C-alpha positions as CSV (number, residue, x, y, z in Angstrom):
1,M,-0.1,0.0,0.1
2,S,1.6,3.4,-0.9
3,V,1.3,6.5,1.3
4,V,-0.4,9.4,-0.3
5,P,1.5,12.6,-0.1
6,D,-0.4,15.7,1.9
7,P,-1.0,18.1,-0.5
8,E,0.2,20.9,2.3
9,S,3.7,19.5,2.0
10,F,3.9,20.4,-1.3
11,L,3.3,24.6,-0.7
12,P,3.6,26.9,-1.2
13,L,4.2,26.3,-4.8
14,T,5.8,28.4,-7.0
15,P,4.2,31.0,-9.7
16,P,5.0,28.8,-12.6
17,E,3.8,25.4,-11.0
18,Y,0.6,27.5,-9.7
19,H,0.0,28.8,-13.5
20,V,0.4,25.5,-15.0
21,L,-2.0,23.9,-13.0
22,L,-4.2,26.8,-13.7
23,A,-3.7,26.9,-17.6
24,L,-4.7,23.1,-17.7
25,G,-7.5,22.9,-15.3
26,D,-9.7,20.1,-16.3
27,E,-8.0,19.4,-20.2
28,A,-4.9,17.5,-21.1
29,L,-2.7,20.0,-23.1
30,H,0.6,20.5,-24.6
31,G,3.1,23.1,-23.8
32,Y,2.2,26.1,-26.4
33,A,-1.3,25.3,-25.3
34,M,-0.5,25.7,-21.8
35,M,0.9,28.9,-22.7
36,Q,-2.3,30.2,-24.6
37,S,-4.5,29.0,-22.1
38,L,-3.1,30.7,-19.4
39,D,-2.9,34.2,-21.5
40,E,-6.3,33.7,-22.4
41,K,-7.8,33.0,-18.8
42,T,-5.5,35.4,-17.3
43,E,-6.5,38.1,-19.9
44,G,-2.7,38.5,-20.7
45,R,-1.3,39.1,-16.8
46,E,0.5,36.3,-16.6
47,A,2.7,34.6,-18.8
48,L,4.4,31.3,-18.5
49,L,7.8,31.7,-20.8
50,P,9.0,28.5,-23.2
51,G,12.2,28.0,-20.7
52,T,10.6,28.1,-17.8
53,L,7.7,26.2,-18.6
54,Y,9.2,22.7,-19.9
55,T,11.6,22.9,-16.8
56,T,8.5,23.2,-14.4
57,L,6.6,20.5,-16.6
58,A,9.6,18.1,-15.9
59,R,9.6,19.3,-12.0
60,M,5.6,18.6,-12.0
61,V,5.8,15.2,-13.5
62,K,8.4,14.2,-11.3
63,R,6.6,15.1,-8.1
64,E,3.3,13.5,-9.5
65,L,1.5,16.8,-10.2
66,L,1.2,16.3,-13.5
67,D,0.6,13.0,-15.8
68,E,2.6,13.0,-19.4
69,L,-0.4,11.5,-21.5
70,A,1.6,8.2,-23.7
71,E,-1.0,9.2,-26.8
72,P,-2.5,12.5,-27.5
73,P,-5.8,13.4,-25.8
74,E,-7.5,13.5,-29.1
75,P,-7.4,11.4,-32.2
76,G,-5.8,13.7,-35.1
77,A,-3.8,15.5,-32.5
78,D,-0.6,16.3,-33.0
79,R,1.7,13.3,-31.7
80,R,4.8,15.4,-32.0
81,R,3.9,16.7,-28.8
82,R,3.9,15.9,-25.1
83,Y,0.6,16.4,-23.8
84,Y,-0.1,16.9,-20.2
85,R,-3.0,16.6,-18.0
86,V,-3.2,17.3,-13.8
87,S,-3.0,14.2,-11.7
88,E,-5.2,13.8,-8.5
89,L,-2.5,15.0,-6.7
90,G,-2.1,18.0,-8.7
91,R,-5.5,18.8,-8.4
92,A,-5.5,18.2,-4.7
93,V,-2.2,20.5,-4.4
94,A,-3.9,23.4,-6.8
95,R,-6.6,23.0,-4.0
96,A,-4.8,23.4,-1.0
97,E,-2.4,26.4,-2.7
98,S,-5.6,27.9,-3.9
99,A,-7.1,28.0,0.1
100,R,-3.6,29.0,1.2
101,L,-3.6,31.9,-1.4
102,R,-7.3,32.8,-0.5
103,R,-6.2,33.1,3.5
104,L,-3.1,35.2,2.7
105,L,-5.7,38.1,0.4
106,A,-8.1,37.5,3.5
107,V,-5.0,39.5,5.4
108,A,-4.4,41.5,2.4
109,E,-7.9,42.9,2.6
110,R,-8.2,43.4,6.5
111,E,-4.9,45.5,6.3
112,R,-6.5,47.4,3.2
113,L,-3.7,46.4,1.1
114,V,-6.1,45.1,-2.0
115,P,-7.7,47.8,-4.2
116,G,-11.4,48.6,-2.9
117,S,-10.9,47.3,0.4
118,G,-10.8,50.6,2.0
119,G,-7.2,51.3,1.6
C-alpha cells in the first residue's frame, strides 16, 4: 500500500507551478497550448515562458503533480507533442494552494492592501 502525500507538504507552489495547474484546469494540453490557455484565462496578465515552462513541467511530472500522456488526448492531435494533465495529487495540491492564497488575500484585505478594500 502506497502512502498518499499530504497536499500541504507541496506548498507553497512556485508561480510557474501554479500557473501550469491553472492553465491545464480539466484539460490535457501540450506546452504551447498551456501558454495560450494561461494568457487567455488571465487576459494577458500572467505568462508562462518556454524556458521556465518545460523545466517546470519536468519537475511537476517527477513530483507526480502532472501525468504525461502516452498518447494525444484526441484523435488527430499532433503526435509529436507531449501532452500533460493534472494528476489527482496535482488537483489536491492546486486546491490547497488556492486555499493558502485565499487566506493571504483575506489578511491583505484586513490590512487594506487590496484595491477597493478601504485602503
